N, C-alpha and C positions, 0 to 999 in steps of 0.2 A: 931461742928465737921462736916466735909464734909460727904455726903453720899458716899457709895462704888460703884465702877463701874468696870465691866469686859469688856474690849475692845477686840474685836475679828473680825473675818471675817465670811462670810456665809459658812455653812457646815464645821465648825471647831470642832464640839462637844460642843459648848458653852451652848446649852440647858442643856445637861447632867451635865456639870461642874457647871453651875450657880445654878441648882436645888440642887446639893449636898452641895454647899457652903451655900445656904439659909437654908437648913435642919440642918447643923452643927452649924451655927452661930446664927440662930434665927432672922436674919435680915429680915425686911419687904421687900420682893422682888416683884417687878412688873414683871410678867411673860407674854410676853417674853421681849420686848424692848419698853420702854416708848416713845423714840424719833423716832421710826420707824412708819411712817404713816400707814402701812398695819397691824401693830401689836397693834395699838392704834386708832381704827377707830373712836372713839368718838372725838378725837382731830386731825384726819387726815388732814383736810383742814388747820387748824392752823399750824400744823407741816410743811406741804408743803410750805405754804407761808412764814414760818420762816426759810426756807432753809434746811430742813432735807429731805434726799432722801432715796429711796428704789427701788425695782424692778417695782413699778407702773410707767406706762408711764408718768403720770402727775407729778411724783416725781423724775424723772430721773435727772433733772438738779441739784437737791439738793445733789446728790451723791458727787459732786466735789466742791461745794461752801461752804463758811463760813456762819454760822448762822447769821440771821439778828438780830436787836435789839429786835424784838418781841420774840425771843427765851428765853430771860431772864424770862419773865412772865410764860412761860411753865415750865421752870426749877423750879421756885419758887413754882408752883403748885405741881410738883413732890415731892419736899422736904417736903411739908406739909403732904404727904401721905405715902412716901416710904423712905427706907434707903439703898436700894440696887437695882442695875439695871445692865443689860448687853446690849451692842450694837454691831452690826456687820457691820454697815455702817459708823462707826465713824472715819475711817482712815484719812479723809480730814479735820477733826474737832478736832484733838487731843488736840491742845492748848486750845480750848474752853472747852472741857471736863476736862482737867487737872486743869483749874482754879476753877472748881466747884465741882469736884469729887476727891476722893482718888482712883486712878486708878491702875489697873494691866492689863497685856496683855496676851491673850491666842492665840497662833498660831498653825497652822497645816501645815505639809509639803505638797508640791505639789504631791509627790510620793504616799502619803497615802490618799490624798483627791480625787484623780482622778484615775480610773473612778468612778464617784459617783453612789450611789445606786438609786438616784432620778434624773430623766432627767431634772427637773427644775433647778438643780444646774448649769447646763450648761447655761440655760437661764439667771440666775442671773449674772454670770460672763460676759456673752455677753452683757447684759444691762449696766454693769459697763463700759465696753470698749466703747460701742456705745455712751454713755453719756460723754465720755472723750473729752475735748476740743481739736480740731484738729486731731481727730482720723482718721486713714487712712483705706481704704478698703483692709483688709487682710483676709486670710483664717480663718475660725471659730476656728481652733485649736490655731492659733497664737493669736487671740483676747482673748480667754479664758486665755491663759498663761500670756499674757501681763497684763490683768486685775488683775490676781492673784498677780503678782509681784508688781503692782502699789499699791495694798492694803497692802501687807505684809511689804514692805520696810519701810514706815513711822512708822508703829507700832514697828518694830524691832529697829529702830533708835530713838525712842522716849525717851529712857533712863528709861522707866518704868519697874518695876519688871515683868519678863516674864516667863511663863510656856509653855511647849510644849506638845501638845495633845498626841503624841506618847509615851512620858514618863509616862503619867498617866495610860496607858493601862496595864502596867506591875507592879505588886506589888513590884518588886525588885528595880524599879527606881522611883516609884510614890512619896514616901516620900522625897527622895533626891531632886526631882524637886520642891516640894512644899516649901522647905526651902527658896526659892526665895521670897515667899510671907508671911513668918512667921509673920512679924510685921503687915502687912495688915490684916491678918486673925484675929489677936488678940490672947491673951494668952490662951493656952490650946486647940486651935482648929486645929492645924496642924495634930496631930496624928489622931484625930477624922475624919478629912477630908480625910486623906490618907486611913483610914479603910473604909470609906463610898464609896470612888471612887473605891477601889479594890473590894468591895462587890457588887457594882451595875454596874461595868465596862462592857465594850463591848467585852473585850478580844482581844487577838492578831489577831483573825480572821478578825477584823475590819480593819486591815491594808491590803489594797487591792493590786492588781497588779499595776504596774507603767505605766503611760502614758509617752511616750518619743516623743519629737518633732524631726523629722528627715527631713532635707532639701531634696527636690526632685526638678526635673525640673518643675513640676506642682505646686510647693508650699510646704508648710509644711505637713507632714504626721504624724498622731498620731498612734503609735503602742502600743499595750498592751504587756508588758513584764511579763511573768509568770516564775519564777525561772530564768534559764539562757537562755531560748528560746524566741526569738522574734516571735511574731505572728502578721502579717499584717492583720488587721481585715477589714479595709475599704480602699477605694480609697484615693490617696494622697489629703490632704487638708480637709478630712472629719473626723468627729468624729465617734468613734465606736457607733453603734446603739444599738443592742440588748444586747451588753456587758455592757452598762452603769448601 
């Protein structure tokens, strides 16, 4: 039987969801990401040389490439110790993961992900863009949005069972969303997971204001929208600073 894998993107709520899944199922979970060099420092060099990427400058190239043949040995090592994992940099390696894991996808909308509560989230998405082959010098706001779209699109189009972060925040929609992964979870675990997510959830307050890209003569401007009122927080082409 293949080990289980939750494929997602940075700042998607995957830490919370994966911990709840592990708690409910009893699967042996590597926390956080076994194939992320910065989350598996003991194997960081092997992972980087095998083509796995993250926000580390030395691992940036691995964000966009397919794993090398050395990756199989690392996978075999994982299987000997764990039965469940989650990865947030796997969007360019979906086929590799699908061959070796029983996978599902967790996504989060741009509207609720940004502005992030942690400034380093902007750094992650900027690193993704700057590591992209043929990337062009664009305003930071455009780079972040382009990177987000480039990560989410292949996950959504993968054909894998998909759950949406926003649906898990509300007990009224949580269980219905989880029906997409009933078989993946195993018998008897759907209701338990819905209850655990609802009990430990972040609440609707975690759905933040929206960032909107608005074209200007100087480039793209990021505006924060709160309710129905636009609030221009920074100069065109800049990210909101204190509001992140």
